[in-house]
C-alpha positions in Angstrom: -0.2 23.1 85.6 -3.7 21.9 84.5 -5.1 18.4 85.2 -4.4 17.2 81.8 -0.8 18.1 81.7 -0.5 16.4 85.2 -1.7 13.0 83.6 0.3 13.4 80.6 3.8 13.8 82.6 2.6 10.9 84.7 2.1 8.9 81.8 5.3 9.7 80.3 7.1 8.8 83.7 5.1 5.3 83.6 5.9 4.7 80.1 9.8 5.2 80.7 9.7 3.2 84.0 7.8 0.2 82.1 10.1 0.6 79.3 13.6 0.3 81.1 12.6 -1.1 84.2 12.6 -4.6 82.9 16.0 -4.2 81.1 17.5 -2.8 84.3 16.3 -5.8 86.3 17.6 -8.1 83.5 20.9 -6.3 83.6 21.1 -6.3 87.4 20.2 -10.1 87.4 22.9 -10.9 84.6 25.5 -9.0 87.0 24.4 -11.0 90.0 24.5 -14.2 88.5 28.0 -13.2 86.9 29.4 -12.6 90.5 27.8 -15.8 91.9 29.6 -17.6 88.8 32.8 -16.0 89.7 33.1 -17.6 93.3 33.4 -21.1 91.3 35.0 -20.0 88.1 37.4 -17.1 88.8 37.7 -14.6 85.9 40.5 -14.7 83.7 43.7 -12.7 84.8 43.9 -9.6 82.6 46.7 -7.0 82.4 45.1 -3.9 80.9 47.2 -2.0 78.7 49.6 -5.2 78.5 52.6 -3.3 80.0 52.5 -0.4 77.5 51.3 2.4 79.9 53.5 4.4 81.8 51.4 3.6 85.2 52.1 -0.1 84.7 54.0 -1.9 87.5 55.6 -5.1 87.5 55.9 -5.3 91.2 53.5 -4.0 94.1 53.7 -4.1 98.0 52.6 -7.2 99.4 49.0 -6.7 101.0 50.1 -9.3 103.9 53.4 -7.6 104.6 54.3 -4.4 103.1 57.8 -4.8 103.7 57.9 -7.0 100.6 57.2 -6.4 97.0 55.2 -9.1 95.0 54.6 -9.6 91.4 51.3 -7.8 90.4 48.8 -10.3 90.1 47.6 -9.1 86.6 51.1 -9.7 85.5 51.2 -13.4 86.5 50.1 -14.3 83.1 53.2 -12.9 81.8 55.9 -12.9 84.5 56.9 -15.5 87.2 55.5 -14.9 90.8 58.1 -13.6 93.0 58.5 -11.9 96.5 61.5 -9.9 97.8 62.4 -7.5 100.3 61.7 -3.7 99.0 64.7 -2.8 101.2 67.7 -4.6 100.2 69.2 -6.5 103.2 72.9 -5.9 104.1 75.3 -8.0 102.3 72.7 -9.0 99.3 73.9 -8.8 95.8 70.5 -7.9 94.3 70.4 -8.8 90.4 67.4 -8.2 87.8 67.2 -10.1 84.7 65.4 -8.4 81.9 64.1 -10.2 78.9 61.2 -12.0 77.2 60.2 -15.7 77.5 63.7 -16.6 77.1 64.4 -15.1 80.4 61.1 -16.0 81.9 61.5 -20.0 81.3 65.3 -20.0 82.4 63.6 -19.0 86.1 63.3 -23.0 86.5 66.8 -23.4 85.6 68.6 -20.5 87.5 68.5 -21.3 91.3 71.7 -23.0 91.3 73.2 -19.8 89.9 72.6 -17.8 93.0 74.0 -20.5 95.2 77.2 -20.6 93.0 77.4 -17.0 93.1 77.0 -16.8 97.0 79.9 -19.3 97.2 82.3 -17.4 94.8 81.5 -14.1 96.1 81.8 -14.5 99.6 82.7 -12.7 102.0 82.1 -9.9 100.1 78.1 -11.1 99.7 76.3 -13.5 102.0 73.3 -13.7 99.8 72.5 -13.5 96.0 68.9 -12.6 94.8 68.2 -13.0 91.1 64.8 -11.3 90.4 63.4 -12.8 86.8 61.8 -10.0 84.9 61.4 -12.1 81.8 57.8 -11.3 80.3 56.2 -13.4 77.7 56.3 -11.8 74.3 58.0 -8.6 75.8 60.5 -6.8 73.7 62.4 -3.5 74.8 59.6 -1.2 74.3 58.2 -2.5 77.5 61.2 -3.6 79.2 62.4 0.3 79.1 59.3 0.7 81.5 60.4 -2.2 84.0 63.8 -0.8 83.9 62.7 2.7 85.1 60.7 0.8 87.8 63.6 -1.3 89.1 65.8 1.5 89.7 63.8 1.9 92.7 64.3 -1.4 94.0 68.3 -1.0 94.8 69.6 -3.3 92.1 73.1 -4.0 92.2 73.5 -5.6 88.6 71.0 -5.8 85.6 71.3 -8.4 83.0 69.5 -7.9 79.5 68.7 -10.9 76.9 66.5 -9.4 74.7 66.0 -9.8 70.7 63.3 -12.1 69.7 60.4 -10.0 70.2 60.9 -6.6 68.7 58.4 -7.3 65.6 56.1 -9.4 67.7 55.7 -6.5 70.3 54.1 -4.6 67.8 51.2 -6.8 67.7 50.9 -6.8 71.3 50.6 -3.1 71.1 47.9 -3.3 68.8 46.0 -5.7 70.8 46.3 -3.6 74.1 44.6 -0.7 72.7 46.2 1.7 75.0 43.8 4.6 74.1 41.0 2.7 75.8 42.4 1.6 78.7 40.5 3.9 81.4 37.2 2.6 79.4 38.4 -1.2 79.8 38.9 -0.6 83.6 35.4 0.8 83.9 33.7 -1.9 81.7 35.5 -4.6 83.4 34.7 -3.4 87.0 31.4 -5.4 85.9 31.3 -9.3 86.4 28.8 -9.6 83.6 31.4 -7.8 81.2 34.4 -9.8 82.4 31.8 -13.3 81.7 31.5 -12.0 78.3 35.1 -11.0 77.9 36.0 -14.6 79.0 34.2 -16.5 76.8 35.3 -14.6 73.9 38.7 -15.2 75.1 38.2 -18.8 75.4 37.1 -19.3 72.2 39.8 -17.5 70.7 42.4 -19.4 72.5 41.1 -22.7 71.8 41.0 -21.7 68.0 44.7 -20.6 68.3 45.5 -24.1 70.0 43.9 -25.9 67.2 46.0 -23.9 64.7 49.0 -24.4 66.7 48.3 -28.3 66.9 47.9 -28.6 63.0 51.2 -26.7 62.4 52.9 -29.0 64.9 51.5 -32.1 63.2 52.7 -30.8 59.7 56.4 -30.4 61.0 57.4 -28.8 57.7 58.5 -25.4 56.2 56.8 -22.9 55.9 55.8 -22.9 59.5 52.7 -20.9 58.7 53.3 -19.5 62.4 50.4 -17.3 63.8 52.0 -13.9 64.0 52.1 -10.4 63.0 50.7 -10.5 59.3 52.2 -7.0 58.4 54.8 -7.0 55.9 57.5 -4.6 56.8 59.4 -2.5 54.2 63.1 -2.3 54.6 62.5 1.2 55.9 60.2 0.0 58.4 62.6 -2.7 59.7 65.6 -0.2 60.0 63.0 2.2 61.7 62.4 -0.8 64.4 65.9 -1.7 64.6 66.6 1.8 65.5 64.1 2.1 68.4 65.6 -1.3 69.6 68.8 0.6 69.9 67.3 3.5 71.6 65.6 1.3 74.1 68.8 -0.7 74.9 70.6 2.4 74.9 68.3 4.2 77.5 68.3 1.0 79.9 71.9 1.0 79.8 71.9 4.8 80.6 69.5 4.4 83.3 71.9 1.7 85.0 75.0 3.8 84.4 73.4 7.0 85.8 72.8 5.2 89.2 76.1 3.3 89.0 74.3 0.1 88.6 76.2 -2.7 86.9 75.2 -4.0 83.7 75.7 -6.9 81.4 74.2 -7.2 77.9 73.9 -10.2 75.9 73.8 -11.7 72.2 70.7 -13.8 71.3 70.9 -16.9 69.3 68.1 -18.2 67.0 67.5 -21.4 65.7 68.9 -21.8 62.2 67.9 -25.5 61.5 64.1 -24.9 62.0 63.2 -20.9 62.2 59.8 -19.7 62.3 59.5 -18.3 58.5 56.2 -18.0 56.5 55.8 -17.5 52.7 58.6 -16.7 50.3 61.2 -16.8 53.2 60.1 -20.1 54.2 60.5 -21.5 50.7 63.7 -19.9 50.2 64.9 -21.5 53.5 64.7 -25.1 51.9 68.1 -24.0 50.2 69.7 -23.9 53.6 68.3 -27.1 54.6 69.4 -28.7 51.6 73.0 -27.4 52.0 72.9 -28.7 55.6 72.0 -32.2 54.1 74.8 -31.8 51.7 77.1 -31.3 54.5 77.9 -27.5 53.5 77.7 -26.2 56.8 79.5 -22.8 56.7 77.6 -21.9 53.5 74.3 -23.2 54.9 74.8 -21.0 57.9 75.7 -17.9 56.2 72.7 -18.2 53.8 70.3 -18.8 56.6 71.6 -15.7 58.4 71.3 -13.5 55.4 67.5 -14.9 54.7 66.6 -14.5 58.6 67.8 -10.8 58.6 66.1 -9.6 55.8 63.0 -11.6 56.0 59.4 -9.7 57.2 57.8 -10.3 59.5 60.4 -11.7 61.9 59.8 -14.0 64.7 63.3 -14.2 66.3 66.6 -12.4 66.7 68.9 -11.9 63.6 72.3 -10.5 63.0 70.6 -7.1 62.9 69.7 -7.3 66.8 73.1 -8.8 67.7 75.3 -6.4 65.9 73.4 -3.5 67.8 74.0 -5.6 71.0 77.8 -5.8 70.1 77.8 -1.9 69.3 76.4 -0.7 72.4 78.6 -2.9 74.4 81.5 -1.3 72.9 80.1 2.0 72.9 79.4 2.0 76.7 82.4 -0.2 77.7 79.9 -2.8 79.3 80.7 -6.5 79.5 79.1 -8.6 76.7 77.7 -12.2 77.5 78.2 -13.6 74.1 75.6 -16.4 74.2 75.4 -16.6 70.5 79.0 -17.3 70.3 78.7 -19.7 72.8 76.1 -21.8 71.3 77.7 -21.6 68.0 80.7 -23.3 69.5 78.8 -25.9 71.5 76.6 -27.0 68.4 78.1 -30.2 66.5 78.5 -27.8 63.0 78.4 -24.7 64.9 74.8 -23.9 63.6 72.6 -22.9 66.4 69.6 -25.1 66.1 71.3 -28.4 66.0 70.8 -29.7 69.5 69.9 -26.8 71.7 66.8 -25.3 70.9 63.2 -26.4 71.8 61.8 -24.2 68.9 62.7 -21.3 66.6 64.0 -19.0 69.6 63.7 -20.9 72.9 66.8 -22.7 74.2 66.5 -26.0 75.5 67.7 -26.8 79.1 71.4 -27.5 77.7 71.2 -24.4 75.8 69.7 -22.5 78.9 72.9 -23.9 80.9 75.2 -22.4 78.4 73.5 -19.3 78.5 73.5 -19.1 82.4 77.3 -20.1 82.3 78.0 -17.2 80.0 76.3 -14.7 82.1 77.9 -16.4 85.3 81.4 -15.7 83.9 80.7 -12.1 83.4 79.2 -11.6 86.6 82.3 -12.8 88.3 84.5 -10.9 86.2 82.3 -7.7 86.8 82.8 -8.3 90.7 86.5 -8.7 90.3 86.9 -12.5 90.2 
């Protein structure tokens, strides 16, 4: 190599160094600053894959005491934070409660259930554990994965209350970008990338909150709720309901295969103020008029027809509940008929008159009915 070639090589190296070194220093500084900022402003909790991946786990060993399992920190955005012994103590009845946000929220009202069951099931059981596996926006697509996981935690009984999220869960799957989960894990190991991600997420959340507040102030139909905007064809709805049936069937078979008792429930919806958009919401005005005219039976029947045929749908309908009833009969398992109990408790037997907070979530009085309906079936299941 002659002197001229050496100088040319050195000049190229210098060029590359002086070109990229400032960028590297800038990125390294941004990363350092972002890590310092996280000391005072921790990054948002993020569940990469949103529970759709096979390696997703709801519970992990407690770092402070490996004898216990705790809710995975990344899952606390969607699930209650819980802790229980991995190896079930002798004399303990361990119950897992599977479902969506309706199950998640009932966590605040169910502690008395465990105590009542302990009293009524004594002396066969010294303690009753109820482990809440209700995930916000979770439908059966992801509940199957949780069911497979909890089979390892010595359940005695599994309760299922799920029917509102089958169509919304498609949107969650779209947002999860399951194909890029490995790349997301690599990118978000960087504090700088987490900082950018959280700023974008914060903006989107504030925008969604503003839209929600405007809808709440409007207090009218159509709700124009923020939801999955894809309009499903009748064939797609039938396909989705078939998948719902398959998922529930798999959970039931998992339990029966391990001699774990199971109770499945019907899921009522609000028929006074459902979450409908577009033509379905306009058509539903006929239902509200029938109610004003005191034609309650006619109103309820028309409302049920509209809800089971509408697309997109944001709450349980007769389609889901007929599948639940069919599976309970097919597998000869107890049915907690929460829908029937809510119908009977409403003044004119239309769900939504007094027992709902919104289109799908029961209020405290409604939750009390739901819990009582499960409690009756639990006691019958264990011979009382």
